[in-house]
N, C-alpha and C positions, 0 to 999 in steps of 0.2 A: 504494500500498500505507500509506503514513504518510498519505497524506486520510484514510481510516476506520479507522486506527487512532487519530486525531488527534476524527474525528467519532463515537467509538465510548468513549471516552477526555472527552468532554466529557456526551456523555447518562448519565454516571451523578454524584450526586453527592462533594459534596467532595473532589474528586479533587483539588483543588489541597493540600492539604494532607500528601498521601503523599509528595511532588517535598521540601516542606519534612521530613519527618518521617527520609526517607534522607541533605539531605544534614546535619540535625544528628546521625547518626549515628554518619558519614561523618566530619567535623569530630570529634565525642566519639573513635573510634576514636582516631585517628592527636593528637590531645591529652595522650591518655592513655601512650599509644605513645613520644609525647617526653618525655614527664611520666620514667616507667618506664624511657626510655636513661640518661637523665640526674641518677636515681639509683643506677645502677647502683658499684660498684664496683671501681677499674683493674681488680684482679686478674683478679677475674670476665672482664671485658673482655679482656683477656690473653689470659687461660685459651680464650675464647670464639672470636679471631681467631688461636689454633694449633691450635685443634683438627682441617681442611683436614689440614695438611699433618702431625701425626702419622698422619694414617689416612692420608698416601701413606706414609713409613715403615714404617704397619704391612706393607701391603703385597707396600712392596719386600724389608723382609723375609723376610716368608712364604710361595714359589713358589706 
């Protein structure tokens, strides 16, 4: 199965560019994500980290 796909992909012109584009998108996404997380406020991080516990308390109080 893989051999068939590989033969088909080799017959397409400029197939080498697609893996590079996908790698670039993948890399840029995580770089932007890391920058965004590093710039977040401590208060916002604390509030987000407490969200699961707030939801749990709400379900316990409202049967």
